[in-house]
CHARMM-style PDB file with segment names, atoms N, HN, CA, C and O in Angstrom:
ATOM      1  N   MET     1     -10.921  49.434  12.625  1.00  0.00      PROA
ATOM      2  CA  MET     1     -11.596  48.912  13.800  1.00  0.00      PROA
ATOM      3  C   MET     1     -10.581  48.726  14.929  1.00  0.00      PROA
ATOM      4  O   MET     1      -9.466  48.254  14.704  1.00  0.00      PROA
ATOM      5  N   GLN     2     -10.972  49.094  16.114  1.00  0.00      PROA
ATOM      6  HN  GLN     2     -11.877  49.478  16.296  1.00  0.00      PROA
ATOM      7  CA  GLN     2     -10.105  48.975  17.280  1.00  0.00      PROA
ATOM      8  C   GLN     2     -10.025  47.519  17.717  1.00  0.00      PROA
ATOM      9  O   GLN     2     -11.012  46.786  17.661  1.00  0.00      PROA
ATOM     10  N   ASP     3      -8.831  47.108  18.155  1.00  0.00      PROA
ATOM     11  HN  ASP     3      -8.029  47.704  18.201  1.00  0.00      PROA
ATOM     12  CA  ASP     3      -8.663  45.749  18.672  1.00  0.00      PROA
ATOM     13  C   ASP     3      -9.461  45.586  19.956  1.00  0.00      PROA
ATOM     14  O   ASP     3      -9.527  46.494  20.784  1.00  0.00      PROA
ATOM     15  N   LEU     4     -10.061  44.426  20.105  1.00  0.00      PROA
ATOM     16  HN  LEU     4     -10.008  43.688  19.431  1.00  0.00      PROA
ATOM     17  CA  LEU     4     -10.816  44.117  21.320  1.00  0.00      PROA
ATOM     18  C   LEU     4      -9.884  43.488  22.343  1.00  0.00      PROA
ATOM     19  O   LEU     4      -8.955  42.767  21.978  1.00  0.00      PROA
ATOM     20  N   PRO     5     -10.125  43.754  23.612  1.00  0.00      PROA
ATOM     21  CA  PRO     5      -9.285  43.132  24.646  1.00  0.00      PROA
ATOM     22  C   PRO     5      -9.382  41.607  24.586  1.00  0.00      PROA
ATOM     23  O   PRO     5     -10.407  41.054  24.188  1.00  0.00      PROA
ATOM     24  N   GLU     6      -8.305  40.941  24.985  1.00  0.00      PROA
ATOM     25  HN  GLU     6      -7.472  41.390  25.308  1.00  0.00      PROA
ATOM     26  CA  GLU     6      -8.284  39.489  25.023  1.00  0.00      PROA
ATOM     27  C   GLU     6      -9.420  38.984  25.910  1.00  0.00      PROA
ATOM     28  O   GLU     6      -9.670  39.531  26.984  1.00  0.00      PROA
ATOM     29  N   GLY     7     -10.100  37.941  25.454  1.00  0.00      PROA
ATOM     30  HN  GLY     7      -9.897  37.496  24.581  1.00  0.00      PROA
ATOM     31  CA  GLY     7     -11.197  37.359  26.221  1.00  0.00      PROA
ATOM     32  C   GLY     7     -12.549  37.984  25.939  1.00  0.00      PROA
ATOM     33  O   GLY     7     -13.558  37.556  26.500  1.00  0.00      PROA
ATOM     34  N   THR     8     -12.583  38.986  25.082  1.00  0.00      PROA
ATOM     35  HN  THR     8     -11.764  39.334  24.627  1.00  0.00      PROA
ATOM     36  CA  THR     8     -13.850  39.639  24.748  1.00  0.00      PROA
ATOM     37  C   THR     8     -14.731  38.681  23.959  1.00  0.00      PROA
ATOM     38  O   THR     8     -14.258  37.986  23.060  1.00  0.00      PROA
ATOM     39  N   VAL     9     -16.008  38.650  24.298  1.00  0.00      PROA
ATOM     40  HN  VAL     9     -16.392  39.215  25.028  1.00  0.00      PROA
ATOM     41  CA  VAL     9     -16.978  37.848  23.566  1.00  0.00      PROA
ATOM     42  C   VAL     9     -17.890  38.816  22.817  1.00  0.00      PROA
ATOM     43  O   VAL     9     -18.452  39.739  23.407  1.00  0.00      PROA
ATOM     44  N   VAL    10     -18.025  38.596  21.533  1.00  0.00      PROA
ATOM     45  HN  VAL    10     -17.568  37.846  21.054  1.00  0.00      PROA
ATOM     46  CA  VAL    10     -18.873  39.448  20.714  1.00  0.00      PROA
ATOM     47  C   VAL    10     -20.078  38.633  20.268  1.00  0.00      PROA
ATOM     48  O   VAL    10     -19.932  37.548  19.705  1.00  0.00      PROA
ATOM     49  N   LEU    11     -21.271  39.165  20.525  1.00  0.00      PROA
ATOM     50  HN  LEU    11     -21.389  40.047  20.982  1.00  0.00      PROA
ATOM     51  CA  LEU    11     -22.502  38.499  20.124  1.00  0.00      PROA
ATOM     52  C   LEU    11     -23.199  39.337  19.062  1.00  0.00      PROA
ATOM     53  O   LEU    11     -23.160  40.567  19.091  1.00  0.00      PROA
ATOM     54  N   SER    12     -23.832  38.652  18.133  1.00  0.00      PROA
ATOM     55  HN  SER    12     -23.864  37.652  18.110  1.00  0.00      PROA
ATOM     56  CA  SER    12     -24.659  39.362  17.161  1.00  0.00      PROA
ATOM     57  C   SER    12     -25.897  39.884  17.882  1.00  0.00      PROA
ATOM     58  O   SER    12     -26.176  39.499  19.017  1.00  0.00      PROA
ATOM     59  N   GLU    13     -26.623  40.752  17.220  1.00  0.00      PROA
ATOM     60  HN  GLU    13     -26.396  41.065  16.297  1.00  0.00      PROA
ATOM     61  CA  GLU    13     -27.854  41.283  17.819  1.00  0.00      PROA
ATOM     62  C   GLU    13     -28.831  40.156  18.133  1.00  0.00      PROA
ATOM     63  O   GLU    13     -29.469  40.169  19.186  1.00  0.00      PROA
ATOM     64  N   SER    14     -28.958  39.188  17.241  1.00  0.00      PROA
ATOM     65  HN  SER    14     -28.440  39.177  16.385  1.00  0.00      PROA
ATOM     66  CA  SER    14     -29.904  38.093  17.488  1.00  0.00      PROA
ATOM     67  C   SER    14     -29.407  37.177  18.600  1.00  0.00      PROA
ATOM     68  O   SER    14     -30.216  36.677  19.382  1.00  0.00      PROA
ATOM     69  N   GLU    15     -28.089  36.943  18.693  1.00  0.00      PROA
ATOM     70  HN  GLU    15     -27.433  37.350  18.057  1.00  0.00      PROA
ATOM     71  CA  GLU    15     -27.555  36.134  19.793  1.00  0.00      PROA
ATOM     72  C   GLU    15     -27.761  36.835  21.129  1.00  0.00      PROA
ATOM     73  O   GLU    15     -28.091  36.194  22.127  1.00  0.00      PROA
ATOM     74  N   SER    16     -27.568  38.136  21.147  1.00  0.00      PROA
ATOM     75  HN  SER    16     -27.300  38.656  20.336  1.00  0.00      PROA
ATOM     76  CA  SER    16     -27.783  38.906  22.371  1.00  0.00      PROA
ATOM     77  C   SER    16     -29.247  38.846  22.796  1.00  0.00      PROA
ATOM     78  O   SER    16     -29.547  38.651  23.974  1.00  0.00      PROA
ATOM     79  N   ALA    17     -30.155  39.015  21.841  1.00  0.00      PROA
ATOM     80  HN  ALA    17     -29.912  39.174  20.884  1.00  0.00      PROA
ATOM     81  CA  ALA    17     -31.591  38.955  22.142  1.00  0.00      PROA
ATOM     82  C   ALA    17     -31.974  37.569  22.652  1.00  0.00      PROA
ATOM     83  O   ALA    17     -32.785  37.445  23.570  1.00  0.00      PROA
ATOM     84  N   ASP    18     -31.390  36.526  22.059  1.00  0.00      PROA
ATOM     85  HN  ASP    18     -30.731  36.626  21.313  1.00  0.00      PROA
ATOM     86  CA  ASP    18     -31.672  35.160  22.495  1.00  0.00      PROA
ATOM     87  C   ASP    18     -31.184  34.941  23.926  1.00  0.00      PROA
ATOM     88  O   ASP    18     -31.881  34.332  24.737  1.00  0.00      PROA
ATOM     89  N   LEU    19     -29.991  35.437  24.233  1.00  0.00      PROA
ATOM     90  HN  LEU    19     -29.425  35.932  23.574  1.00  0.00      PROA
ATOM     91  CA  LEU    19     -29.453  35.321  25.591  1.00  0.00      PROA
ATOM     92  C   LEU    19     -30.352  36.060  26.582  1.00  0.00      PROA
ATOM     93  O   LEU    19     -30.642  35.538  27.658  1.00  0.00      PROA
ATOM     94  N   MET    20     -30.788  37.248  26.237  1.00  0.00      PROA
ATOM     95  HN  MET    20     -30.553  37.672  25.363  1.00  0.00      PROA
ATOM     96  CA  MET    20     -31.665  38.010  27.119  1.00  0.00      PROA
ATOM     97  C   MET    20     -32.989  37.283  27.339  1.00  0.00      PROA
ATOM     98  O   MET    20     -33.527  37.301  28.446  1.00  0.00      PROA
ATOM     99  N   ASP    21     -33.517  36.646  26.298  1.00  0.00      PROA
ATOM    100  HN  ASP    21     -33.080  36.632  25.398  1.00  0.00      PROA
ATOM    101  CA  ASP    21     -34.752  35.859  26.443  1.00  0.00      PROA
ATOM    102  C   ASP    21     -34.547  34.695  27.416  1.00  0.00      PROA
ATOM    103  O   ASP    21     -35.400  34.428  28.262  1.00  0.00      PROA
ATOM    104  N   ARG    22     -33.415  34.009  27.288  1.00  0.00      PROA
ATOM    105  HN  ARG    22     -32.722  34.226  26.600  1.00  0.00      PROA
ATOM    106  CA  ARG    22     -33.144  32.881  28.178  1.00  0.00      PROA
ATOM    107  C   ARG    22     -32.963  33.343  29.621  1.00  0.00      PROA
ATOM    108  O   ARG    22     -33.389  32.653  30.547  1.00  0.00      PROA
ATOM    109  N   LEU    23     -32.338  34.499  29.821  1.00  0.00      PROA
ATOM    110  HN  LEU    23     -31.992  35.059  29.069  1.00  0.00      PROA
ATOM    111  CA  LEU    23     -32.190  35.036  31.174  1.00  0.00      PROA
ATOM    112  C   LEU    23     -33.543  35.439  31.758  1.00  0.00      PROA
ATOM    113  O   LEU    23     -33.782  35.254  32.951  1.00  0.00      PROA
ATOM    114  N   PHE    24     -34.427  35.986  30.926  1.00  0.00      PROA
ATOM    115  HN  PHE    24     -34.232  36.136  29.956  1.00  0.00      PROA
ATOM    116  CA  PHE    24     -35.779  36.325  31.380  1.00  0.00      PROA
ATOM    117  C   PHE    24     -36.525  35.055  31.794  1.00  0.00      PROA
ATOM    118  O   PHE    24     -37.199  35.035  32.824  1.00  0.00      PROA
ATOM    119  N   GLN    25     -36.404  34.005  30.992  1.00  0.00      PROA
ATOM    120  HN  GLN    25     -35.856  34.022  30.156  1.00  0.00      PROA
ATOM    121  CA  GLN    25     -37.050  32.735  31.334  1.00  0.00      PROA
ATOM    122  C   GLN    25     -36.501  32.192  32.651  1.00  0.00      PROA
ATOM    123  O   GLN    25     -37.251  31.634  33.451  1.00  0.00      PROA
ATOM    124  N   LEU    26     -35.202  32.351  32.878  1.00  0.00      PROA
ATOM    125  HN  LEU    26     -34.593  32.805  32.227  1.00  0.00      PROA
ATOM    126  CA  LEU    26     -34.591  31.901  34.124  1.00  0.00      PROA
ATOM    127  C   LEU    26     -35.156  32.677  35.308  1.00  0.00      PROA
ATOM    128  O   LEU    26     -35.510  32.086  36.328  1.00  0.00      PROA
ATOM    129  N   ARG    27     -35.243  33.997  35.175  1.00  0.00      PROA
ATOM    130  HN  ARG    27     -34.956  34.477  34.346  1.00  0.00      PROA
ATOM    131  CA  ARG    27     -35.801  34.804  36.262  1.00  0.00      PROA
ATOM    132  C   ARG    27     -37.233  34.417  36.558  1.00  0.00      PROA
ATOM    133  O   ARG    27     -37.621  34.316  37.722  1.00  0.00      PROA
ATOM    134  N   CYS    28     -38.025  34.201  35.522  1.00  0.00      PROA
ATOM    135  HN  CYS    28     -37.710  34.283  34.577  1.00  0.00      PROA
ATOM    136  CA  CYS    28     -39.424  33.812  35.720  1.00  0.00      PROA
ATOM    137  C   CYS    28     -39.529  32.468  36.428  1.00  0.00      PROA
ATOM    138  O   CYS    28     -40.370  32.293  37.310  1.00  0.00      PROA
ATOM    139  N   ALA    29     -38.677  31.517  36.047  1.00  0.00      PROA
ATOM    140  HN  ALA    29     -37.993  31.659  35.330  1.00  0.00      PROA
ATOM    141  CA  ALA    29     -38.692  30.204  36.702  1.00  0.00      PROA
ATOM    142  C   ALA    29     -38.307  30.339  38.177  1.00  0.00      PROA
ATOM    143  O   ALA    29     -38.881  29.660  39.029  1.00  0.00      PROA
ATOM    144  N   CYS    30     -37.353  31.199  38.481  1.00  0.00      PROA
ATOM    145  HN  CYS    30     -36.888  31.751  37.789  1.00  0.00      PROA
ATOM    146  CA  CYS    30     -36.966  31.435  39.879  1.00  0.00      PROA
ATOM    147  C   CYS    30     -38.127  32.041  40.660  1.00  0.00      PROA
ATOM    148  O   CYS    30     -38.425  31.614  41.776  1.00  0.00      PROA
ATOM    149  N   GLU    31     -38.776  33.033  40.070  1.00  0.00      PROA
ATOM    150  HN  GLU    31     -38.534  33.379  39.163  1.00  0.00      PROA
ATOM    151  CA  GLU    31     -39.912  33.668  40.744  1.00  0.00      PROA
ATOM    152  C   GLU    31     -41.054  32.683  40.953  1.00  0.00      PROA
ATOM    153  O   GLU    31     -41.691  32.687  42.007  1.00  0.00      PROA
ATOM    154  N   ASP    32     -41.319  31.844  39.963  1.00  0.00      PROA
ATOM    155  HN  ASP    32     -40.802  31.841  39.107  1.00  0.00      PROA
ATOM    156  CA  ASP    32     -42.385  30.842  40.094  1.00  0.00      PROA
ATOM    157  C   ASP    32     -42.089  29.878  41.240  1.00  0.00      PROA
ATOM    158  O   ASP    32     -42.981  29.547  42.021  1.00  0.00      PROA
ATOM    159  N   LEU    33     -40.837  29.429  41.343  1.00  0.00      PROA
ATOM    160  HN  LEU    33     -40.113  29.698  40.708  1.00  0.00      PROA
ATOM    161  CA  LEU    33     -40.466  28.515  42.422  1.00  0.00      PROA
ATOM    162  C   LEU    33     -40.572  29.223  43.773  1.00  0.00      PROA
ATOM    163  O   LEU    33     -41.074  28.644  44.737  1.00  0.00      PROA
ATOM    164  N   HSD    34     -40.115  30.438  43.846  1.00  0.00      PROA
ATOM    165  HN  HSD    34     -39.707  30.908  43.063  1.00  0.00      PROA
ATOM    166  CA  HSD    34     -40.201  31.214  45.087  1.00  0.00      PROA
ATOM    167  C   HSD    34     -41.658  31.340  45.538  1.00  0.00      PROA
ATOM    168  O   HSD    34     -41.965  31.146  46.714  1.00  0.00      PROA
ATOM    169  N   THR    35     -42.543  31.660  44.612  1.00  0.00      PROA
ATOM    170  HN  THR    35     -42.294  31.818  43.657  1.00  0.00      PROA
ATOM    171  CA  THR    35     -43.969  31.791  44.926  1.00  0.00      PROA
ATOM    172  C   THR    35     -44.546  30.465  45.393  1.00  0.00      PROA
ATOM    173  O   THR    35     -45.303  30.415  46.362  1.00  0.00      PROA
ATOM    174  N   ALA    36     -44.186  29.393  44.701  1.00  0.00      PROA
ATOM    175  HN  ALA    36     -43.571  29.433  43.914  1.00  0.00      PROA
ATOM    176  CA  ALA    36     -44.707  28.067  45.064  1.00  0.00      PROA
ATOM    177  C   ALA    36     -44.272  27.675  46.478  1.00  0.00      PROA
ATOM    178  O   ALA    36     -45.060  27.115  47.240  1.00  0.00      PROA
ATOM    179  N   ILE    37     -43.034  27.965  46.822  1.00  0.00      PROA
ATOM    180  HN  ILE    37     -42.394  28.420  46.203  1.00  0.00      PROA
ATOM    181  CA  ILE    37     -42.550  27.669  48.179  1.00  0.00      PROA
ATOM    182  C   ILE    37     -43.335  28.487  49.190  1.00  0.00      PROA
ATOM    183  O   ILE    37     -43.790  27.953  50.201  1.00  0.00      PROA
ATOM    184  N   ALA    38     -43.496  29.788  48.923  1.00  0.00      PROA
ATOM    185  HN  ALA    38     -43.126  30.221  48.101  1.00  0.00      PROA
ATOM    186  CA  ALA    38     -44.210  30.672  49.848  1.00  0.00      PROA
ATOM    187  C   ALA    38     -45.663  30.251  50.038  1.00  0.00      PROA
ATOM    188  O   ALA    38     -46.240  30.454  51.106  1.00  0.00      PROA
ATOM    189  N   GLU    39     -46.251  29.663  48.993  1.00  0.00      PROA
ATOM    190  HN  GLU    39     -45.781  29.499  48.125  1.00  0.00      PROA
ATOM    191  CA  GLU    39     -47.656  29.248  49.051  1.00  0.00      PROA
ATOM    192  C   GLU    39     -47.826  27.823  49.561  1.00  0.00      PROA
ATOM    193  O   GLU    39     -48.945  27.313  49.605  1.00  0.00      PROA
ATOM    194  N   GLY    40     -46.727  27.173  49.945  1.00  0.00      PROA
ATOM    195  HN  GLY    40     -45.818  27.587  49.909  1.00  0.00      PROA
ATOM    196  CA  GLY    40     -46.819  25.838  50.530  1.00  0.00      PROA
ATOM    197  C   GLY    40     -47.122  24.734  49.540  1.00  0.00      PROA
ATOM    198  O   GLY    40     -47.776  23.751  49.888  1.00  0.00      PROA
ATOM    199  N   GLU    41     -46.655  24.883  48.312  1.00  0.00      PROA
ATOM    200  HN  GLU    41     -46.124  25.681  48.029  1.00  0.00      PROA
ATOM    201  CA  GLU    41     -46.875  23.849  47.286  1.00  0.00      PROA
ATOM    202  C   GLU    41     -46.307  22.515  47.775  1.00  0.00      PROA
ATOM    203  O   GLU    41     -45.354  22.481  48.553  1.00  0.00      PROA
ATOM    204  N   ASP    42     -46.900  21.433  47.311  1.00  0.00      PROA
ATOM    205  HN  ASP    42     -47.674  21.461  46.678  1.00  0.00      PROA
ATOM    206  CA  ASP    42     -46.455  20.119  47.774  1.00  0.00      PROA
ATOM    207  C   ASP    42     -45.043  19.801  47.263  1.00  0.00      PROA
ATOM    208  O   ASP    42     -44.635  20.290  46.209  1.00  0.00      PROA
ATOM    209  N   PRO    43     -44.300  18.978  48.017  1.00  0.00      PROA
ATOM    210  CA  PRO    43     -42.906  18.684  47.680  1.00  0.00      PROA
ATOM    211  C   PRO    43     -42.696  18.119  46.273  1.00  0.00      PROA
ATOM    212  O   PRO    43     -41.695  18.431  45.628  1.00  0.00      PROA
ATOM    213  N   ALA    44     -43.620  17.299  45.796  1.00  0.00      PROA
ATOM    214  HN  ALA    44     -44.433  17.046  46.319  1.00  0.00      PROA
ATOM    215  CA  ALA    44     -43.455  16.729  44.450  1.00  0.00      PROA
ATOM    216  C   ALA    44     -43.497  17.828  43.389  1.00  0.00      PROA
ATOM    217  O   ALA    44     -42.727  17.794  42.429  1.00  0.00      PROA
ATOM    218  N   GLU    45     -44.381  18.789  43.558  1.00  0.00      PROA
ATOM    219  HN  GLU    45     -45.006  18.817  44.338  1.00  0.00      PROA
ATOM    220  CA  GLU    45     -44.467  19.902  42.607  1.00  0.00      PROA
ATOM    221  C   GLU    45     -43.232  20.789  42.710  1.00  0.00      PROA
ATOM    222  O   GLU    45     -42.714  21.253  41.694  1.00  0.00      PROA
ATOM    223  N   LEU    46     -42.757  21.028  43.931  1.00  0.00      PROA
ATOM    224  HN  LEU    46     -43.178  20.652  44.757  1.00  0.00      PROA
ATOM    225  CA  LEU    46     -41.537  21.817  44.099  1.00  0.00      PROA
ATOM    226  C   LEU    46     -40.344  21.123  43.448  1.00  0.00      PROA
ATOM    227  O   LEU    46     -39.495  21.780  42.845  1.00  0.00      PROA
ATOM    228  N   ALA    47     -40.278  19.815  43.567  1.00  0.00      PROA
ATOM    229  HN  ALA    47     -40.968  19.282  44.057  1.00  0.00      PROA
ATOM    230  CA  ALA    47     -39.195  19.053  42.927  1.00  0.00      PROA
ATOM    231  C   ALA    47     -39.281  19.187  41.410  1.00  0.00      PROA
ATOM    232  O   ALA    47     -38.266  19.388  40.743  1.00  0.00      PROA
ATOM    233  N   ARG    48     -40.493  19.077  40.865  1.00  0.00      PROA
ATOM    234  HN  ARG    48     -41.318  18.914  41.407  1.00  0.00      PROA
ATOM    235  CA  ARG    48     -40.672  19.230  39.415  1.00  0.00      PROA
ATOM    236  C   ARG    48     -40.245  20.624  38.973  1.00  0.00      PROA
ATOM    237  O   ARG    48     -39.553  20.783  37.967  1.00  0.00      PROA
ATOM    238  N   MET    49     -40.661  21.627  39.733  1.00  0.00      PROA
ATOM    239  HN  MET    49     -41.223  21.498  40.551  1.00  0.00      PROA
ATOM    240  CA  MET    49     -40.319  23.007  39.384  1.00  0.00      PROA
ATOM    241  C   MET    49     -38.817  23.251  39.494  1.00  0.00      PROA
ATOM    242  O   MET    49     -38.246  23.962  38.666  1.00  0.00      PROA
ATOM    243  N   SER    50     -38.171  22.673  40.502  1.00  0.00      PROA
ATOM    244  HN  SER    50     -38.634  22.095  41.175  1.00  0.00      PROA
ATOM    245  CA  SER    50     -36.729  22.882  40.641  1.00  0.00      PROA
ATOM    246  C   SER    50     -35.968  22.179  39.513  1.00  0.00      PROA
ATOM    247  O   SER    50     -34.940  22.679  39.056  1.00  0.00      PROA
ATOM    248  N   ASP    51     -36.464  21.029  39.064  1.00  0.00      PROA
ATOM    249  HN  ASP    51     -37.299  20.622  39.435  1.00  0.00      PROA
ATOM    250  CA  ASP    51     -35.856  20.372  37.896  1.00  0.00      PROA
ATOM    251  C   ASP    51     -35.956  21.279  36.671  1.00  0.00      PROA
ATOM    252  O   ASP    51     -35.004  21.406  35.901  1.00  0.00      PROA
ATOM    253  N   GLY    52     -37.118  21.904  36.500  1.00  0.00      PROA
ATOM    254  HN  GLY    52     -37.892  21.801  37.125  1.00  0.00      PROA
ATOM    255  CA  GLY    52     -37.298  22.834  35.385  1.00  0.00      PROA
ATOM    256  C   GLY    52     -36.387  24.040  35.503  1.00  0.00      PROA
ATOM    257  O   GLY    52     -35.876  24.538  34.500  1.00  0.00      PROA
ATOM    258  N   LEU    53     -36.185  24.507  36.719  1.00  0.00      PROA
ATOM    259  HN  LEU    53     -36.600  24.103  37.534  1.00  0.00      PROA
ATOM    260  CA  LEU    53     -35.298  25.642  36.955  1.00  0.00      PROA
ATOM    261  C   LEU    53     -33.865  25.301  36.561  1.00  0.00      PROA
ATOM    262  O   LEU    53     -33.185  26.106  35.924  1.00  0.00      PROA
ATOM    263  N   VAL    54     -33.412  24.127  36.934  1.00  0.00      PROA
ATOM    264  HN  VAL    54     -33.964  23.473  37.452  1.00  0.00      PROA
ATOM    265  CA  VAL    54     -32.059  23.692  36.567  1.00  0.00      PROA
ATOM    266  C   VAL    54     -31.925  23.615  35.048  1.00  0.00      PROA
ATOM    267  O   VAL    54     -30.920  24.064  34.497  1.00  0.00      PROA
ATOM    268  N   SER    55     -32.911  23.060  34.370  1.00  0.00      PROA
ATOM    269  HN  SER    55     -33.728  22.696  34.818  1.00  0.00      PROA
ATOM    270  CA  SER    55     -32.871  22.978  32.899  1.00  0.00      PROA
ATOM    271  C   SER    55     -32.824  24.362  32.279  1.00  0.00      PROA
ATOM    272  O   SER    55     -32.067  24.600  31.338  1.00  0.00      PROA
ATOM    273  N   THR    56     -33.629  25.273  32.802  1.00  0.00      PROA
ATOM    274  HN  THR    56     -34.245  25.080  33.566  1.00  0.00      PROA
ATOM    275  CA  THR    56     -33.651  26.640  32.291  1.00  0.00      PROA
ATOM    276  C   THR    56     -32.305  27.318  32.507  1.00  0.00      PROA
ATOM    277  O   THR    56     -31.825  28.033  31.627  1.00  0.00      PROA
ATOM    278  N   ALA    57     -31.692  27.104  33.666  1.00  0.00      PROA
ATOM    279  HN  ALA    57     -32.082  26.523  34.381  1.00  0.00      PROA
ATOM    280  CA  ALA    57     -30.388  27.697  33.956  1.00  0.00      PROA
ATOM    281  C   ALA    57     -29.317  27.140  33.003  1.00  0.00      PROA
ATOM    282  O   ALA    57     -28.449  27.881  32.542  1.00  0.00      PROA
ATOM    283  N   ARG    58     -29.380  25.863  32.720  1.00  0.00      PROA
ATOM    284  HN  ARG    58     -30.085  25.261  33.096  1.00  0.00      PROA
ATOM    285  CA  ARG    58     -28.402  25.268  31.800  1.00  0.00      PROA
ATOM    286  C   ARG    58     -28.535  25.859  30.403  1.00  0.00      PROA
ATOM    287  O   ARG    58     -27.532  26.105  29.733  1.00  0.00      PROA
ATOM    288  N   ARG    59     -29.767  26.087  29.963  1.00  0.00      PROA
ATOM    289  HN  ARG    59     -30.582  25.888  30.507  1.00  0.00      PROA
ATOM    290  CA  ARG    59     -29.979  26.725  28.653  1.00  0.00      PROA
ATOM    291  C   ARG    59     -29.481  28.168  28.679  1.00  0.00      PROA
ATOM    292  O   ARG    59     -28.901  28.647  27.705  1.00  0.00      PROA
ATOM    293  N   ALA    60     -29.707  28.852  29.787  1.00  0.00      PROA
ATOM    294  HN  ALA    60     -30.177  28.463  30.578  1.00  0.00      PROA
ATOM    295  CA  ALA    60     -29.342  30.266  29.885  1.00  0.00      PROA
ATOM    296  C   ALA    60     -27.826  30.467  29.838  1.00  0.00      PROA
ATOM    297  O   ALA    60     -27.362  31.503  29.363  1.00  0.00      PROA
ATOM    298  N   GLU    61     -27.059  29.509  30.315  1.00  0.00      PROA
ATOM    299  HN  GLU    61     -27.437  28.668  30.701  1.00  0.00      PROA
ATOM    300  CA  GLU    61     -25.613  29.727  30.369  1.00  0.00      PROA
ATOM    301  C   GLU    61     -24.918  29.547  29.031  1.00  0.00      PROA
ATOM    302  O   GLU    61     -23.736  29.868  28.911  1.00  0.00      PROA
ATOM    303  N   ARG    62     -25.609  29.050  28.034  1.00  0.00      PROA
ATOM    304  HN  ARG    62     -26.569  28.790  28.131  1.00  0.00      PROA
ATOM    305  CA  ARG    62     -25.011  28.922  26.696  1.00  0.00      PROA
ATOM    306  C   ARG    62     -24.847  30.310  26.076  1.00  0.00      PROA
ATOM    307  O   ARG    62     -25.791  31.100  26.075  1.00  0.00      PROA
ATOM    308  N   LEU    63     -23.684  30.609  25.560  1.00  0.00      PROA
ATOM    309  HN  LEU    63     -22.917  29.968  25.560  1.00  0.00      PROA
ATOM    310  CA  LEU    63     -23.505  31.871  24.860  1.00  0.00      PROA
ATOM    311  C   LEU    63     -23.800  31.741  23.381  1.00  0.00      PROA
ATOM    312  O   LEU    63     -24.245  32.701  22.753  1.00  0.00      PROA
ATOM    313  N   ARG    64     -23.566  30.601  22.828  1.00  0.00      PROA
ATOM    314  HN  ARG    64     -23.204  29.821  23.338  1.00  0.00      PROA
ATOM    315  CA  ARG    64     -23.826  30.413  21.400  1.00  0.00      PROA
ATOM    316  C   ARG    64     -24.433  29.064  21.168  1.00  0.00      PROA
ATOM    317  OT1 ARG    64     -24.729  28.707  20.027  1.00  0.00      PROA
TER     318      ARG     64
END
């Protein structure tokens, strides 16, 4: 097996799939917030949605 460059992160197939799922959820949350803003959603709902977006982003940044 060839040596991997320093700093390389190797994910299993299931870890990679999980990361891709979390990134998809993040994109969907961003799109939902964008739509809500464009449609003039009330500030309380936008605040709730942005809190959810932050939570989704925090989950998405985990590699393992």
